[in-house]
Structure formats: structure tokens, C-alpha cells
ZALUM-818579 format. One line per field, with one value per residue (C-alpha): residue in one letter; x, y, z. Coordinates in Angstrom, 3 decimals. Example, Ala and Ser with C-alpha at 12.3 -4.5 7.8 and 13.67 -1.06 7.14 Angstrom:
% ZALUM-818579
code [A S]
x [12.300 13.670]
y [-4.500 -1.060]
z [7.800 7.140]
This chain:
% ZALUM-818579
code [M A E P S L A A G A D L R L R R A G F L A A A A G A C S V G I G A L L P W L A V G A D G L P A E L T P S D R G I D H A A G I A A L A L A V L V L V A T L V A R V G G G G R A R R G A A A L A L V A A L G A L G V A A W F A L V A P T R A E R D V A G E I A R L L G V E E L P T E A R A A L H A E R L G G L W L T L V G G G V A T A G G A L T L A W A R R A R P A P T A T G G]
x [110.555 110.880 112.698 110.956 111.725 113.935 114.153 111.841 113.770 111.033 111.101 114.877 114.752 111.995 113.936 117.151 115.458 113.631 116.761 118.906 116.305 115.573 119.268 120.246 117.298 117.999 121.671 120.656 118.294 121.040 123.677 121.196 120.360 124.034 124.267 122.946 119.164 118.434 120.152 118.642 120.158 119.313 119.331 122.806 124.472 127.328 126.748 129.799 127.980 124.764 124.607 123.206 121.700 122.357 119.448 120.482 120.348 116.557 114.237 113.051 116.611 117.222 113.932 114.835 118.226 116.690 114.066 116.786 118.567 115.267 114.700 118.138 117.684 114.137 115.154 118.007 115.687 113.154 115.867 117.490 114.875 113.259 109.728 107.345 105.465 108.706 109.807 106.465 106.446 109.980 109.201 106.084 108.145 110.738 107.986 106.394 109.779 110.645 107.298 107.985 111.392 109.877 107.018 109.247 111.529 108.564 106.977 110.262 110.626 107.154 107.144 110.751 111.621 108.774 109.446 113.186 112.661 110.309 112.729 115.711 113.702 112.737 116.332 117.624 114.911 115.857 119.549 118.660 116.426 113.289 109.985 109.763 111.847 110.503 108.610 111.397 113.972 111.740 111.121 114.881 115.223 114.961 115.397 116.837 116.390 119.776 121.009 120.902 117.152 116.625 118.847 116.794 113.537 114.745 116.212 112.910 111.108 113.592 113.486 109.682 109.774 112.302 110.141 107.123 109.116 110.477 106.974 105.704 108.500 107.842 104.158 104.940 107.657 106.435 107.955 110.305 109.205 110.455 112.628 109.526 108.052 105.455]
y [131.067 133.834 133.207 133.854 137.208 136.900 140.617 140.536 139.930 137.733 135.451 135.168 134.294 131.746 130.187 130.014 128.680 125.986 124.882 124.799 122.956 120.403 119.807 119.591 117.319 115.034 114.784 113.939 111.233 109.789 109.831 108.445 105.548 104.566 104.571 101.974 102.027 99.130 96.842 93.755 92.573 90.759 91.833 91.384 91.121 93.628 96.285 95.006 91.706 93.339 93.392 96.435 96.881 99.874 101.501 100.121 96.594 96.966 97.779 100.866 102.227 101.619 103.357 106.310 106.635 106.521 109.082 111.363 111.293 112.089 115.045 116.435 116.037 117.419 120.379 121.221 120.991 123.208 125.745 125.925 124.314 125.836 127.165 127.669 124.431 122.400 124.168 123.579 119.934 119.356 121.139 119.002 115.880 116.968 117.451 114.063 112.295 113.978 112.935 109.412 109.291 110.587 108.086 105.093 105.940 106.579 103.273 101.468 103.174 102.016 98.398 97.244 96.777 94.331 92.457 92.295 90.912 88.269 87.360 87.102 84.958 82.653 82.418 81.594 78.952 77.431 77.337 75.685 73.153 74.172 75.316 78.471 80.264 80.356 83.504 84.679 84.424 86.308 88.995 89.502 90.485 94.155 96.207 99.685 102.365 103.926 107.331 106.709 106.165 109.372 111.308 109.926 110.958 114.485 114.808 113.688 116.390 119.071 117.924 118.020 121.600 122.445 120.825 122.812 126.071 125.282 124.573 127.819 129.714 127.968 128.885 132.533 133.047 135.154 135.477 138.440 141.181 140.778 143.308 144.656 145.625 142.832]
z [60.541 63.109 66.365 69.704 71.216 74.265 74.914 77.898 81.121 82.575 79.543 79.739 83.439 82.844 79.973 82.007 85.159 83.197 81.405 84.544 86.621 83.892 83.193 86.882 87.658 84.703 85.668 89.243 87.995 85.797 88.520 91.038 88.702 88.697 92.507 95.006 95.429 97.739 100.239 101.856 105.096 108.273 111.891 113.338 109.923 109.469 106.800 104.893 104.326 103.146 99.348 97.601 94.152 91.938 90.179 86.808 88.239 88.006 85.125 87.023 87.204 83.508 82.695 84.938 83.247 79.760 80.742 82.160 78.795 77.085 79.433 78.552 74.811 74.793 76.961 74.598 71.598 73.363 74.097 70.652 68.422 65.376 65.499 68.368 67.803 67.924 71.103 72.796 71.734 72.984 76.266 76.745 76.032 78.612 81.186 80.482 80.583 83.893 85.359 84.105 85.808 89.027 88.818 88.119 91.054 93.372 92.387 93.061 96.453 97.437 96.275 96.026 99.713 100.329 97.102 97.798 101.308 99.909 97.110 99.466 101.887 99.014 97.799 101.297 101.722 98.363 99.331 102.648 100.913 102.772 101.385 103.487 106.094 109.636 110.577 112.903 110.111 107.662 110.281 110.669 106.989 106.120 102.981 103.106 100.469 99.705 98.587 94.839 94.995 96.970 94.537 91.639 93.335 94.089 90.602 89.094 91.043 89.996 86.360 86.465 87.713 85.001 82.343 83.528 83.477 80.021 78.760 80.303 78.543 75.214 75.428 76.217 73.604 70.696 67.264 66.856 64.489 60.926 59.109 57.363 60.725 60.769]
């Protein structure tokens, strides 16, 4: 099967930009998933006493990490894979996986703080032997989104752009002429 022609400078730049953006974004998602995503504390409580959760402590972080690995593998296959159909399929998979990582992290950023505050309030009430914490005590609880979550979100956006560029390159790449001139 003929290899795509990479002679055109624009195609080479598109290929390189897509690969670099997808790889950098996927690495950022993966690193971000290993870092703290969320901390739940209370007003007046020192930061040292506020526990934090890493991304991989949650299903969303594990999913983001797995999708980042998939983006890397699919991007590599799209870059060095066999025929045009395989490259386009791998590039599309990289794009979908990057969108998935971005979506999972965005969903977590939107819903997790409220859920975490509720869960912590319930756990404190259980430890105190009461049915529910007083309103003032619940109001003092706050969840904070941490740097790992933001890195995962930014990485998901960059990986999505890289996946789109890789797919654009894979669609544009044309088979090189054969030795017979065809």
C-alpha cells in the first residue's frame, strides 16, 4: 500500500502540529489525573488539615487517565500507521478520546464540589451521631478545585485540538506516486 505523500510543507506542518498538540495534551491530562483535583475544608480550618483527592481517587480521574493513554496510542498509530483508512480511523479515535477526557474532567469540575461538600457533611454528621449537620456547619464547608483538575481540563482541550489537526492531516494525505508513475 502506498504511503501518504509528505512532500508538501503544509501537510508536514499540519502533521507535526497535530502530533505535538495531541501528545502534549494527552501527557497533561495524564499528569493532571495524578495530581490533586479537589479539597474539602471548612472555614477557619488550616490548609494543612484540609484533605485533598487526586484525580485517580475518582472514577472520572481514572477515565481521564485511560483516555489520555488512548489518545497517545491512537495518535502514534495515525502518524506511523499503514494505509490511509487506518490513519484516518486512528486520528478519529484520538479526537474522540481527547473529547472524552475533556468531557469527563469538565463534568467533574461542575458537579464534584457540591457532591463532595454533601458527602463530607454526611460523614461528619454520622461521626457525631446526628442525622444532619446544622445549616451553619454545612455552610462553613467548601470544596476547592485544585491544579491537577485544571491541568487535566487544559490538556484535554489541547489534545482535542491535536486530534482535530491529526484528523485533518490524515484526510488530506494522498498516496505517493508508485514507481510506475501511477
